[in-house]
C-alpha positions as CSV (number, residue, x, y, z in Angstrom):
1,X,-4.7,34.8,9.3
2,X,-7.3,36.1,11.7
3,X,-8.6,33.7,14.3
4,X,-11.5,31.6,13.4
5,X,-14.3,30.9,15.8
6,X,-14.4,27.2,16.8
7,X,-17.7,25.6,17.0
8,X,-19.0,22.1,17.9
9,X,-19.8,19.9,14.9
10,X,-23.4,19.5,16.3
11,X,-24.0,23.2,15.7
12,X,-23.3,23.1,12.0
13,X,-24.2,19.6,10.9
14,X,-26.3,16.6,12.0
15,X,-24.4,13.4,12.8
16,X,-26.2,10.2,12.0
17,X,-25.0,6.5,11.7
18,X,-25.6,3.7,9.3
19,X,-26.7,0.0,9.4
20,X,-26.7,-3.3,7.6
21,X,-29.8,-5.1,6.5
22,X,-30.1,-8.7,7.3
23,X,-27.8,-10.7,4.9
24,X,-30.2,-13.6,5.1
25,X,-32.9,-11.5,3.3
26,X,-31.8,-11.4,-0.4
27,X,-34.6,-9.0,-1.2
28,X,-32.9,-6.4,0.9
29,X,-29.9,-6.2,-1.5
30,X,-29.3,-5.4,-5.1
31,X,-31.7,-2.4,-5.2
32,X,-31.1,1.1,-6.5
33,X,-29.8,2.7,-3.2
34,X,-26.0,3.0,-3.0
35,X,-24.8,1.5,0.3
36,X,-21.3,2.4,1.3
37,X,-18.9,0.4,3.4
38,X,-15.5,1.6,4.7
39,X,-13.7,-0.2,1.7
40,X,-15.7,2.0,-0.7
41,X,-14.0,5.1,0.9
42,X,-10.6,3.8,1.7
43,X,-10.0,2.9,-1.9
44,X,-11.0,6.3,-3.3
45,X,-8.6,8.5,-5.4
46,X,-10.8,11.6,-4.9
47,X,-12.8,13.4,-2.2
48,X,-16.1,12.3,-3.6
49,X,-18.1,9.1,-3.6
50,X,-20.8,8.4,-6.3
51,X,-20.8,4.5,-6.7
52,X,-20.6,1.8,-4.1
53,X,-19.8,-1.9,-4.5
54,X,-23.1,-2.9,-3.0
55,X,-26.6,-1.5,-3.1
56,X,-29.7,-2.1,-1.1
57,X,-33.5,-1.9,-1.7
58,X,-36.1,0.3,-0.2
59,X,-37.3,-2.5,2.0
60,X,-33.6,-3.1,3.1
61,X,-33.4,0.5,4.1
62,X,-36.7,0.5,5.9
63,X,-36.0,-2.7,7.8
64,X,-32.6,-1.8,9.1
65,X,-30.9,1.0,11.0
66,X,-29.4,2.3,7.7
67,X,-30.5,5.8,6.8
68,X,-30.6,7.6,3.5
69,X,-28.3,10.7,3.7
70,X,-28.5,13.5,1.1
71,X,-26.0,14.5,-1.5
72,X,-23.3,16.7,0.2
73,X,-23.1,14.6,3.3
74,X,-19.6,13.9,4.6
75,X,-19.0,10.1,5.2
76,X,-16.4,9.6,8.0
77,X,-15.2,6.1,8.8
78,X,-15.5,5.8,12.5
79,X,-15.1,2.2,13.4
80,X,-12.0,0.0,13.2
81,X,-10.8,2.0,10.2
82,X,-10.7,5.6,11.4
83,X,-10.5,8.9,9.7
84,X,-11.2,8.3,6.0
85,X,-13.7,10.9,4.5
86,X,-15.7,11.3,1.3
87,X,-18.5,13.6,0.2
88,X,-21.5,11.9,-1.2
89,X,-22.4,13.2,-4.7
90,X,-25.9,11.5,-4.4
91,X,-28.3,10.3,-1.8
92,X,-27.0,7.0,-0.3
93,X,-26.9,4.8,2.8
94,X,-23.9,3.5,4.7
95,X,-23.2,0.6,7.1
96,X,-22.5,1.0,10.7
97,X,-18.8,1.7,10.1
98,X,-19.5,5.4,9.5
99,X,-20.5,8.6,11.2
100,X,-22.3,10.6,8.6
101,X,-22.3,14.4,8.8
102,X,-25.2,16.1,7.1
103,X,-24.0,19.6,6.5
104,X,-26.0,22.7,7.4
105,X,-25.8,26.1,5.6
106,X,-22.8,27.3,7.6
107,X,-20.3,24.6,6.4
108,X,-19.0,23.7,3.0
109,X,-18.9,19.8,2.8
110,X,-15.5,19.7,1.1
111,X,-14.0,22.0,3.8
112,X,-15.3,19.7,6.5
113,X,-14.1,16.5,4.7
114,X,-10.6,18.0,4.3
115,X,-10.5,19.2,7.9
116,X,-11.5,15.8,9.3
117,X,-8.8,14.2,7.1
118,X,-6.2,16.5,8.7
119,X,-7.5,15.5,12.2
120,X,-6.8,11.8,11.9
121,X,-4.6,11.6,15.0
122,X,-7.2,13.3,17.1
123,X,-9.9,11.1,15.7
124,X,-7.9,8.0,16.6
125,X,-7.6,9.3,20.2
126,X,-11.4,9.8,20.4
127,X,-11.8,6.1,19.2
128,X,-9.8,4.8,22.1
129,X,-9.6,1.1,22.8
130,X,-6.9,-1.3,21.5
131,X,-8.8,-4.2,20.0
132,X,-11.9,-2.5,18.7
133,X,-11.9,1.2,17.9
134,X,-15.0,3.3,17.5
135,X,-15.7,7.0,17.8
136,X,-18.8,7.5,19.8
137,X,-21.2,9.9,17.9
138,X,-21.9,11.7,21.1
139,X,-18.2,12.5,21.4
140,X,-17.8,13.4,17.7
141,X,-20.7,16.0,18.0
142,X,-18.7,17.8,20.6
143,X,-15.5,18.2,18.5
144,X,-14.9,21.8,17.8
145,X,-13.9,22.9,14.2
146,X,-12.5,26.3,13.2
147,X,-15.3,27.9,11.1
148,X,-14.2,30.6,8.6
149,X,-16.8,32.5,6.5
150,X,-18.2,30.5,3.6
151,X,-16.2,32.4,1.0
152,X,-13.0,31.6,3.0
153,X,-13.9,27.9,3.2
154,X,-14.5,27.7,-0.5
155,X,-11.0,29.4,-1.2
156,X,-9.4,26.9,1.1
157,X,-11.1,24.0,-0.8
158,X,-9.8,25.2,-4.1
159,X,-6.3,25.4,-2.9
160,X,-6.4,21.9,-1.2
161,X,-8.1,20.4,-4.4
162,X,-5.2,21.7,-6.5
163,X,-2.7,20.1,-4.1
164,X,-4.6,16.8,-4.2
165,X,-4.7,16.8,-8.0
166,X,-0.9,17.2,-8.1
167,X,-0.5,14.2,-5.7
168,X,-3.0,12.1,-7.8
169,X,-1.3,12.8,-11.1
170,X,2.2,12.0,-9.7
171,X,0.8,8.6,-8.3
172,X,-0.7,7.8,-11.7
173,X,2.6,8.5,-13.5
174,X,4.5,6.3,-11.0
175,X,2.1,3.4,-11.6
176,X,2.4,3.7,-15.4
177,X,6.2,3.7,-15.2
178,X,6.0,0.4,-13.1
179,X,3.7,-1.2,-15.7
180,X,6.3,-0.4,-18.3
181,X,8.9,-2.8,-16.9
182,X,7.3,-6.2,-17.4
183,X,6.3,-5.2,-21.0
184,X,9.8,-4.3,-21.8
185,X,11.0,-7.7,-20.6
186,X,8.7,-9.4,-23.0
187,X,9.5,-7.1,-25.9
188,X,13.3,-7.7,-25.5
189,X,13.5,-11.3,-24.4
190,X,10.1,-12.8,-25.5
191,X,7.7,-14.9,-23.5
192,X,9.8,-17.1,-21.0
193,X,7.4,-20.0,-21.5
194,X,7.4,-20.1,-25.3
195,X,11.0,-18.8,-25.8
196,X,10.4,-17.5,-29.3
197,X,13.9,-16.2,-29.5
198,X,15.3,-19.7,-29.1
199,X,17.7,-18.8,-26.2
200,X,19.7,-21.5,-24.6
201,X,18.4,-22.7,-21.2
202,X,20.2,-23.0,-17.9
203,X,19.4,-23.7,-14.3
204,X,19.5,-20.8,-11.9
205,X,21.6,-22.9,-9.5
206,X,24.2,-23.2,-12.2
207,X,24.2,-19.5,-13.0
208,X,24.4,-18.2,-9.4
209,X,25.1,-19.0,-5.7
210,X,21.8,-19.7,-3.9
211,X,22.0,-19.3,-0.2
212,X,19.5,-19.6,2.7
213,X,19.4,-17.1,5.6
214,X,19.9,-17.3,9.4
215,X,17.2,-18.4,11.8
216,X,16.5,-16.3,14.9
217,X,17.0,-18.3,18.0
218,X,17.6,-17.5,21.7
219,X,21.1,-18.9,21.6
220,X,22.1,-15.9,19.4
221,X,22.0,-13.6,22.5
222,X,25.6,-14.7,23.3
223,X,27.1,-14.2,19.8
224,X,29.6,-11.3,19.4
225,X,28.2,-9.3,16.5
226,X,25.0,-7.3,16.3
227,X,24.1,-7.0,12.6
228,X,21.2,-5.5,10.6
229,X,19.1,-8.1,8.8
230,X,16.4,-8.2,6.1
231,X,13.1,-10.0,6.6
232,X,10.1,-10.7,4.5
233,X,8.6,-7.3,5.2
234,X,11.7,-5.6,3.7
235,X,11.4,-7.4,0.3
236,X,8.5,-6.4,-1.8
237,X,8.0,-7.4,-5.4
238,X,10.8,-5.6,-7.4
239,X,11.5,-3.1,-4.6
240,X,12.8,-2.8,-1.0
241,X,11.2,-1.4,1.9
242,X,13.9,-0.3,4.4
243,X,11.9,1.8,6.7
244,X,12.2,-0.6,9.6
245,X,15.4,-2.7,10.0
246,X,15.9,-5.1,12.8
247,X,19.1,-6.5,14.3
248,X,20.4,-10.0,14.9
249,X,23.4,-11.3,16.9
250,X,25.6,-13.5,14.8
251,X,29.1,-15.1,14.7
252,X,32.0,-13.8,12.6
253,X,31.9,-17.0,10.6
254,X,28.2,-16.4,9.8
255,X,28.8,-12.8,8.7
256,X,31.4,-14.0,6.2
257,X,28.9,-16.6,4.9
258,X,25.7,-14.6,4.6
259,X,26.7,-10.9,4.3
260,X,24.8,-9.3,1.4
261,X,26.6,-7.8,-1.6
262,X,25.3,-5.1,-3.9
263,X,23.5,-6.9,-6.8
264,X,22.4,-9.9,-4.7
265,X,18.8,-10.9,-5.2
266,X,16.5,-11.6,-2.3
267,X,13.6,-14.1,-2.8
268,X,10.8,-14.5,-0.3
269,X,10.8,-18.1,0.9
270,X,7.6,-18.3,2.8
271,X,4.3,-16.3,3.0
272,X,0.7,-16.8,4.0
273,X,-0.4,-15.5,0.6
274,X,0.8,-17.9,-2.1
275,X,0.9,-15.2,-4.7
276,X,3.6,-13.4,-2.6
277,X,5.9,-16.5,-2.3
278,X,9.0,-16.0,-4.6
279,X,8.7,-12.3,-4.9
280,X,12.1,-10.8,-5.4
281,X,14.2,-7.6,-5.2
282,X,17.7,-6.6,-5.8
283,X,19.8,-5.6,-2.8
284,X,21.2,-2.1,-3.3
285,X,24.0,-2.1,-0.7
286,X,22.5,0.8,1.1
287,X,23.1,-0.8,4.7
288,X,26.7,-1.9,5.6
289,X,27.2,-5.5,6.8
290,X,23.6,-6.5,6.2
291,X,22.5,-10.1,6.3
292,X,19.2,-11.9,5.7
293,X,16.8,-14.0,7.8
294,X,16.0,-17.6,6.9
295,X,12.6,-16.7,5.2
296,X,14.6,-15.0,2.5
297,X,16.8,-16.8,-0.1
298,X,19.8,-15.0,-1.5
299,X,20.7,-15.4,-5.2
300,X,24.2,-14.2,-6.1
301,X,24.5,-14.2,-10.0
302,X,27.6,-15.0,-12.0
303,X,27.8,-11.6,-13.7
304,X,29.9,-13.0,-16.5
305,X,26.8,-15.1,-17.6
306,X,23.7,-13.4,-16.2
307,X,22.8,-10.0,-14.7
308,X,20.7,-9.4,-11.6
309,X,18.1,-7.2,-13.3
310,X,17.4,-10.0,-15.8
311,X,16.9,-12.6,-13.1
312,X,14.8,-10.3,-11.0
313,X,12.5,-9.6,-13.9
314,X,12.1,-13.3,-14.6
315,X,11.4,-14.2,-10.9
316,X,8.7,-11.5,-10.7
317,X,7.2,-12.3,-14.0
318,X,4.0,-14.5,-14.2
319,X,6.2,-17.3,-15.6
320,X,8.7,-17.2,-12.8
321,X,6.0,-16.8,-10.1
322,X,4.1,-19.9,-11.5
323,X,7.2,-22.0,-11.5
324,X,7.9,-21.3,-7.8
325,X,4.4,-21.6,-6.9
326,X,4.1,-25.1,-8.4
327,X,7.4,-26.1,-6.9
328,X,6.5,-25.0,-3.4
329,X,4.5,-26.6,-0.6
330,X,2.0,-25.5,2.0
331,X,2.3,-26.4,5.6
332,X,-0.1,-25.1,8.4
333,X,-1.3,-22.3,6.2
334,X,2.3,-21.2,5.2
335,X,3.3,-21.4,1.6
336,X,7.0,-22.0,1.2
337,X,9.8,-22.7,-1.4
338,X,13.2,-24.1,-0.8
339,X,16.7,-23.1,-2.1
340,X,16.4,-26.3,-4.3
341,X,13.2,-24.9,-5.9
342,X,15.1,-21.7,-6.6
343,X,18.1,-23.5,-8.0
344,X,15.8,-25.5,-10.3
345,X,14.4,-22.5,-12.0
346,X,15.0,-22.8,-15.8
347,X,16.3,-19.6,-17.1
348,X,16.7,-18.7,-20.8
349,X,20.1,-17.2,-21.6
350,X,20.0,-14.2,-23.9
351,X,23.3,-12.5,-24.9
352,X,25.0,-10.6,-22.0
353,X,25.0,-7.5,-24.2
354,X,21.2,-7.6,-24.6
355,X,20.9,-8.1,-20.8
356,X,23.1,-5.0,-20.3
357,X,20.9,-2.9,-22.6
358,X,17.9,-4.1,-20.6
359,X,19.6,-3.2,-17.3
360,X,20.5,0.3,-18.7
361,X,16.9,1.0,-19.6
362,X,15.5,-0.3,-16.4
363,X,17.9,1.7,-14.3
364,X,16.8,4.8,-16.2
365,X,13.2,3.9,-15.6
366,X,13.8,3.4,-11.9
367,X,15.5,6.8,-11.7
368,X,12.3,8.4,-13.1
369,X,10.2,6.3,-10.7
370,X,12.4,7.6,-7.7
371,X,11.8,11.2,-8.9
372,X,8.0,10.5,-9.2
373,X,8.0,8.9,-5.7
374,X,9.9,11.9,-4.3
375,X,7.5,14.2,-6.0
376,X,4.6,12.3,-4.5
377,X,6.1,12.6,-1.0
378,X,6.7,16.3,-1.6
379,X,3.1,16.7,-2.8
380,X,1.8,14.7,0.2
381,X,3.9,17.0,2.5
382,X,2.6,20.0,0.7
383,X,-0.9,18.9,1.2
384,X,-0.3,18.4,4.9
385,X,1.4,21.8,5.2
386,X,-1.4,23.6,3.4
387,X,-4.0,21.9,5.6
388,X,-2.1,23.1,8.7
389,X,-1.5,26.5,7.4
390,X,-5.0,27.1,6.0
391,X,-7.1,25.4,8.5
392,X,-5.3,26.5,11.7
393,X,-6.6,29.4,13.6
394,X,-4.4,31.9,15.6
395,X,-4.1,31.2,19.3
């Protein structure tokens, strides 16, 4: 690719800010002018923004530093949340969390939006600071962008749009697969509250071993073994996040007592958000000699009576979540449950063969989800590679 001339942003677009009308004046809000905040942009699935959660009136626009920008303006989040972009499809205003780039005739808005997205690390550096980040508009104006001819910009946009569409479709497919799992549970076993199938009932504590985890203390520094452990951040609802694993020093006796086994369930014991207390996931055995911290509760099912996938589905269902939420307590803003609360969960007991069928189906679905997630990662990597390859200029 031939080298593209780099030009400062201020030569090809006008950079303006936004503002917020006084909240005490109700007459300033609820008008016909879309008014974007960063959350309107960070939650977008596409490159374009048409609707905003809030709107303002003409008087709200006139009596504040907000400014009406034309359709085709690139909105860039430039304060605290840095580097998200969207192209306005209609005239709108924004709050002060944006630098808005009104494009001139030499730049295609979508090309600029894609290029800025690819420059997130650079934009973060421009923002500076540690507690409150903001890109000064005077600095942003001096940023130099490779500027191909308009036809080349449009060609690049077409290619990147195709990659973004693939990524979006894979994400939607993955979400639909995840929605399938709770529906299958109800279809095969019935509502856990009403128990329309008439299954026998049992306490989770009678059907499994329930074990608390280890507390991190300074005295552990002298213990002989250093072992990987799971914490709340590693256990999401119905899935594990093992990207960051920490280590704890323990005794040999503790390892024998709390070492995780494949098929164990991990239940979140405490969380600031009550809806996250009791979320559960099945340990996959992917880390050798792994243990768990005291903010997780381990449930080891008796496989001759009940299977992990069945318990996991119940604990993550609305019924299981409500039971644990009612049983728990709140202290100093932290919502917690105990091992006793988990043991006291009432579980309906469908035939083991039906549980096995459910487990087989769920494992097949999870395999498809894994493929979808792998495809999403590949699509994301493809988008990044395309941006690098198409937007770079020779040196």
